[in-house]
C-alpha positions as a printed NumPy array, in Angstrom:
array([[ -0.097,  -0.228,  -0.076],
       [  1.407,   3.384,  -0.54 ],
       [  1.953,   5.909,   2.102],
       [ -0.153,   8.317,   0.712],
       [ -3.067,   6.177,  -0.778],
       [ -5.612,   7.292,   2.438],
       [ -5.657,  10.797,   4.273],
       [ -5.037,  10.363,   8.006],
       [ -7.665,  10.315,  10.24 ],
       [ -9.019,  13.453,  11.707],
       [ -8.686,  14.218,  15.421],
       [-12.513,  14.115,  15.14 ],
       [-12.429,  10.26 ,  13.768],
       [-13.861,   7.773,  16.29 ],
       [-10.835,   5.685,  16.465],
       [ -8.285,   8.423,  17.259],
       [ -7.058,   8.409,  20.839],
       [ -5.762,   5.768,  23.411],
       [ -6.507,   1.904,  23.468],
       [ -5.337,   0.037,  26.34 ],
       [ -5.379,  -3.667,  27.188],
       [ -7.779,  -4.705,  30.399],
       [ -4.72 ,  -4.726,  32.416],
       [ -3.014,  -1.231,  30.911],
       [  0.25 ,  -3.308,  29.761],
       [  0.103,  -2.225,  26.069],
       [ -1.276,   1.328,  25.303],
       [ -2.148,   2.142,  21.69 ],
       [ -2.135,   5.859,  21.223],
       [ -3.524,   6.712,  17.701],
       [ -2.77 ,   9.867,  17.169],
       [ -4.858,  12.473,  14.92 ],
       [ -1.832,  12.498,  12.044],
       [ -1.535,   8.995,  10.894],
       [  0.814,   8.213,  13.575],
       [  0.674,   5.864,  16.356],
       [  2.932,   5.321,  19.745],
       [  2.447,   1.856,  21.455],
       [  3.572,   1.723,  25.255],
       [  4.165,  -1.556,  26.629],
       [  4.22 ,  -1.739,  30.576],
       [  6.651,   1.188,  31.929],
       [  8.584,   1.304,  28.187],
       [  6.902,   4.368,  26.805],
       [  7.211,   4.641,  23.146],
       [  8.23 ,   0.993,  22.791],
       [  7.125,   0.904,  19.177],
       [  6.184,   4.3  ,  16.858],
       [  4.762,   3.97 ,  13.569],
       [  2.446,   5.082,  11.02 ],
       [ -1.32 ,   3.4  ,  10.937],
       [ -3.831,   3.493,   8.146],
       [ -7.739,   2.698,   9.152],
       [-10.322,   1.75 ,   6.152],
       [-13.987,   0.975,   7.905],
       [-13.133,  -1.126,  11.113],
       [ -9.918,  -2.419,   9.554],
       [ -6.381,  -0.978,  10.797],
       [ -2.914,  -1.656,   9.397],
       [  0.119,  -0.701,  11.094],
       [  3.813,  -0.292,   9.779],
       [  6.282,   0.171,  12.555],
       [  9.347,   2.535,  11.958],
       [ 11.405,  -0.795,  12.257],
       [  9.71 ,  -2.322,   9.664],
       [  7.286,  -4.589,  11.616],
       [  3.384,  -4.823,   9.957],
       [  0.374,  -5.359,  11.678],
       [ -2.949,  -5.071,  11.524],
       [ -6.458,  -4.988,  13.289],
       [ -9.904,  -4.771,  13.648],
       [-12.485,  -2.837,  15.488],
       [-15.524,  -4.707,  16.487],
       [-18.282,  -3.201,  18.584],
       [-15.741,  -1.04 ,  19.954],
       [-12.952,  -3.328,  20.676],
       [ -9.932,  -2.8  ,  19.155],
       [ -8.757,  -6.974,  18.336],
       [ -4.623,  -6.62 ,  17.502],
       [ -2.177,  -9.892,  17.544],
       [ -4.022, -11.623,  19.729],
       [ -4.596,  -8.612,  22.352],
       [ -8.058,  -7.034,  22.997],
       [ -7.742,  -3.203,  23.694],
       [-10.2  ,  -1.092,  24.798],
       [-11.009,   2.427,  24.258],
       [ -9.584,   4.64 ,  27.236],
       [-12.454,   6.724,  29.034]])
């Protein structure tokens, strides 16, 4: 996929914001500029990169070259075997 094939989500996009696992260990901050910042435990910014959302599907491209994807189902993000909830 070309990097500029999709316009980054706006700040008002329903999926922009913080998503966390139930135990709070994994935290995905989906930024409105199409970038994400993932924290793991005490390690802030453990992974960073860009993301694109199409419908309820999200693709991630880590700055190190790692790729992943996920699906939003009923307001919950299912990603790489993890379940992340919208931070309130």
